[in-house]
C-alpha positions as CSV (number, residue, x, y, z in Angstrom):
1,M,-0.1,44.1,53.5
2,I,-3.2,43.2,51.5
3,N,-5.5,46.0,50.5
4,R,-8.7,44.2,51.4
5,R,-11.0,47.0,50.1
6,R,-9.5,46.7,46.7
7,L,-9.5,42.9,46.9
8,I,-13.2,42.6,47.7
9,Q,-14.1,45.0,44.9
10,S,-11.9,43.2,42.4
11,A,-13.0,41.3,39.3
12,L,-16.7,41.4,40.2
13,A,-15.8,39.0,43.0
14,I,-18.3,40.1,45.6
15,P,-21.4,40.4,43.5
16,L,-20.9,36.9,42.3
17,I,-19.9,35.4,45.7
18,A,-22.5,37.3,47.6
19,A,-25.3,36.2,45.3
20,K,-24.3,32.5,45.6
21,R,-23.0,32.0,49.1
22,A,-23.9,34.8,51.5
23,P,-26.8,34.0,53.9
24,P,-29.9,36.2,53.4
25,G,-29.7,39.5,55.3
26,V,-26.0,39.2,56.0
27,D,-23.8,42.2,55.2
28,W,-21.8,40.7,52.3
29,N,-18.7,42.9,52.9
30,Q,-18.4,41.7,56.5
31,W,-19.2,38.2,55.5
32,F,-16.5,38.1,52.8
33,H,-13.9,39.6,55.0
34,S,-14.6,36.9,57.5
35,W,-14.4,34.1,55.0
36,F,-11.2,35.3,53.3
37,A,-9.5,35.7,56.7
38,R,-10.1,32.1,57.7
39,D,-9.8,30.4,54.3
40,F,-7.4,32.1,52.0
41,G,-7.9,29.7,49.1
42,M,-11.7,29.7,49.6
43,I,-11.5,25.9,49.7
44,D,-14.9,25.7,51.3
45,Y,-16.6,27.7,48.5
46,Y,-17.7,24.7,46.5
47,R,-17.6,22.1,49.3
48,D,-21.3,21.4,49.3
49,D,-21.5,21.3,45.5
50,N,-18.6,18.9,45.4
51,E,-20.1,16.6,48.0
52,A,-23.4,16.6,46.1
53,L,-21.7,15.9,42.8
54,L,-19.7,13.0,44.3
55,A,-22.8,11.5,45.8
56,T,-24.3,11.1,42.3
57,H,-21.3,9.0,41.1
58,E,-21.6,10.9,37.8
59,P,-18.3,10.8,35.8
60,V,-16.6,14.1,35.4
61,D,-15.0,14.9,32.1
62,I,-13.5,18.2,32.8
63,V,-13.3,20.8,35.6
64,F,-12.9,24.5,34.6
65,L,-10.7,26.1,37.3
66,G,-10.4,29.9,37.3
67,D,-11.5,33.3,38.5
68,S,-14.6,35.4,37.8
69,I,-14.1,35.0,34.0
70,T,-14.6,31.2,34.6
71,E,-17.3,31.7,37.2
72,G,-19.2,34.1,35.0
73,W,-19.3,31.6,32.1
74,H,-21.7,29.4,34.1
75,D,-23.8,32.5,35.0
76,K,-24.1,33.8,31.5
77,R,-24.0,30.6,29.4
78,P,-25.1,27.7,31.8
79,G,-26.1,25.6,28.8
80,F,-22.4,25.2,28.0
81,F,-21.9,23.2,31.2
82,T,-23.5,19.9,30.1
83,R,-23.1,16.8,32.1
84,G,-19.5,16.1,32.8
85,R,-18.4,19.7,32.5
86,I,-17.9,21.3,35.9
87,D,-17.3,25.0,36.6
88,R,-15.1,25.8,39.6
89,G,-14.4,29.5,39.1
90,I,-14.3,32.0,42.0
91,G,-14.4,35.7,41.3
92,G,-11.3,37.7,42.3
93,Q,-9.0,34.7,42.8
94,T,-5.3,34.6,42.0
95,T,-3.2,31.6,41.0
96,P,-1.8,31.1,44.5
97,Q,-5.3,30.6,45.7
98,M,-6.1,28.2,42.9
99,V,-3.1,26.1,43.7
100,L,-4.7,25.5,47.1
101,R,-7.9,24.4,45.4
102,M,-6.4,21.9,43.1
103,Y,-7.1,19.0,45.4
104,S,-10.5,20.0,46.8
105,D,-12.0,21.3,43.5
106,V,-10.2,19.2,40.9
107,V,-8.4,16.0,42.1
108,K,-11.2,15.1,44.5
109,L,-13.7,15.1,41.6
110,K,-11.5,12.7,39.5
111,P,-12.0,14.4,36.2
112,K,-10.3,13.3,33.0
113,A,-9.1,16.8,32.4
114,V,-8.8,20.3,33.9
115,H,-9.0,23.6,32.1
116,I,-7.1,26.4,33.9
117,M,-7.6,30.0,32.9
118,A,-6.1,32.5,35.4
119,G,-3.7,35.3,35.9
120,T,-5.8,38.4,35.5
121,N,-6.0,39.0,39.2
122,D,-2.3,38.2,39.7
123,I,-1.5,41.2,37.4
124,A,-4.0,43.3,39.3
125,G,-2.4,42.5,42.6
126,N,-5.5,41.2,44.3
127,T,-3.5,39.2,46.9
128,G,-0.4,41.3,46.7
129,P,2.3,42.1,44.1
130,M,3.2,39.3,41.8
131,T,5.8,38.9,39.0
132,A,5.2,36.9,35.8
133,Q,7.6,34.3,37.2
134,M,5.5,33.8,40.3
135,T,2.4,33.3,38.2
136,E,4.1,30.9,35.9
137,D,5.4,28.9,38.9
138,N,1.9,28.6,40.2
139,F,0.8,27.2,36.8
140,R,3.6,24.7,37.0
141,A,2.5,23.7,40.5
142,M,-1.1,23.1,39.3
143,A,0.3,21.2,36.2
144,D,2.4,19.0,38.4
145,I,-0.6,18.1,40.5
146,A,-2.7,17.4,37.5
147,T,0.0,15.2,35.9
148,R,0.6,13.3,39.1
149,H,-3.1,12.3,39.2
150,G,-3.4,11.4,35.5
151,I,-5.5,14.5,34.6
152,E,-5.2,16.0,31.1
153,L,-4.2,19.6,31.2
154,L,-5.8,22.4,29.2
155,L,-4.2,25.8,29.5
156,A,-5.8,29.0,28.4
157,P,-4.2,32.4,28.0
158,I,-5.2,35.4,30.1
159,P,-7.9,37.1,28.1
160,P,-7.0,40.4,26.5
161,A,-7.7,43.6,28.4
162,A,-6.7,47.2,27.9
163,L,-7.0,48.0,31.6
164,F,-8.6,46.6,34.8
165,P,-11.4,48.9,36.1
166,W,-10.7,47.9,39.7
167,A,-6.9,48.5,39.3
168,P,-6.6,51.3,36.7
169,Q,-3.0,52.0,37.6
170,V,-1.8,48.6,36.3
171,Q,-0.3,48.5,32.8
172,A,-2.4,45.4,31.8
173,R,-1.6,44.8,28.1
174,P,2.2,44.2,28.3
175,R,2.0,42.1,31.4
176,I,-0.7,39.9,29.9
177,V,1.4,39.4,26.8
178,E,4.4,38.5,28.9
179,I,2.7,35.9,31.0
180,N,0.8,34.4,28.0
181,R,4.1,33.9,26.1
182,G,5.5,32.0,29.0
183,L,2.3,29.9,29.4
184,E,2.2,29.0,25.7
185,A,5.8,28.0,25.8
186,F,5.1,25.9,28.9
187,A,2.2,24.2,27.2
188,R,4.3,23.3,24.2
189,K,7.1,22.0,26.3
190,T,4.9,19.8,28.5
191,G,2.3,18.7,25.9
192,A,-0.6,20.5,27.6
193,I,-3.4,21.6,25.3
194,W,-3.2,25.3,24.5
195,V,-6.8,26.7,24.3
196,D,-6.2,29.9,22.3
197,Y,-9.1,32.1,23.1
198,W,-6.9,35.1,22.2
199,R,-7.6,34.8,18.5
200,V,-11.3,35.4,18.9
201,L,-11.2,37.9,21.8
202,D,-8.3,40.2,20.9
203,D,-9.0,43.4,18.9
204,G,-5.5,43.4,17.5
205,S,-4.1,45.7,20.2
206,G,-4.3,43.5,23.2
207,A,-7.7,44.8,24.3
208,M,-11.0,42.9,24.2
209,R,-13.0,43.2,21.0
210,P,-15.9,45.6,21.2
211,G,-19.2,43.9,22.1
212,L,-17.6,40.8,23.7
213,A,-17.2,42.1,27.3
214,I,-19.3,44.0,29.9
215,D,-16.3,46.1,31.1
216,G,-13.4,45.3,28.8
217,V,-12.4,42.4,31.0
218,H,-15.3,40.1,31.8
219,P,-17.0,38.4,28.7
220,N,-20.7,38.9,28.1
221,E,-22.8,36.3,26.4
222,A,-21.3,37.0,23.0
223,G,-17.8,36.7,24.5
224,Y,-18.5,33.3,25.9
225,D,-20.1,32.2,22.6
226,A,-16.9,33.2,20.9
227,M,-14.8,31.3,23.4
228,A,-17.0,28.2,22.9
229,T,-16.0,28.1,19.2
230,I,-12.5,27.5,20.4
231,I,-13.0,25.0,23.2
232,E,-15.9,22.9,21.8
233,P,-13.9,21.2,19.1
234,I,-11.2,20.3,21.7
235,L,-13.8,18.9,24.0
236,R,-15.5,16.9,21.3
237,C,-12.1,15.5,20.3
238,L,-11.4,14.5,23.9
239,F,-14.8,13.3,25.1
240,G,-17.1,13.0,22.1
241,P,-20.4,14.8,21.7
242,S,-21.5,16.7,24.8
243,R,-24.0,15.0,27.1
244,A,-27.3,16.6,28.0
245,A,-27.4,18.3,31.4
């Protein structure tokens, strides 16, 4: 059975979601329970944004699909998301939820590429216990969907973390390393682009470098700036200079 109290507290999910989606004056705890119960993948979360984007007929270069680490990127460094770069992170999400969002939040937008960074909440058990194999299988499912629709795949490792504040009982470091090894091998085998943020975020022990995260897990402004030094050259190679927002 899902521990919903732990789930809604996980990965800063509720502060991010409540601030963006909960109607004014509505109890966010009750509101989120209701949404999660009727829409496991939270496919409706970006529905209005997607419709508004499609109405502009603006081309989409890349969609960033992920959890609160991806969602927080737009909050802390909105200038990174110039025209053609779309953030579709949802705080607290696990890879099985993201598989459900591949069509609504990625394929529907007809991007040239998708950047997937996920797995932190799989390890934390946000939607139930998961093995490394289960996480890797979900990445394979998302990769299959992207490939079938001619979308270039960029895979990122799970960022380093010594522990998860919302799930302190989890031995985070060895599990992160295990999954990342599998993901990197998968990227090499399939020709996906491996976006190695690890080398600018890791302190050498599998934890986040001091000064780059607000809680040892979620990057702060400096953390996202460090990540940008890795991804920007890749994006320039794929799409040329960034377009003004």
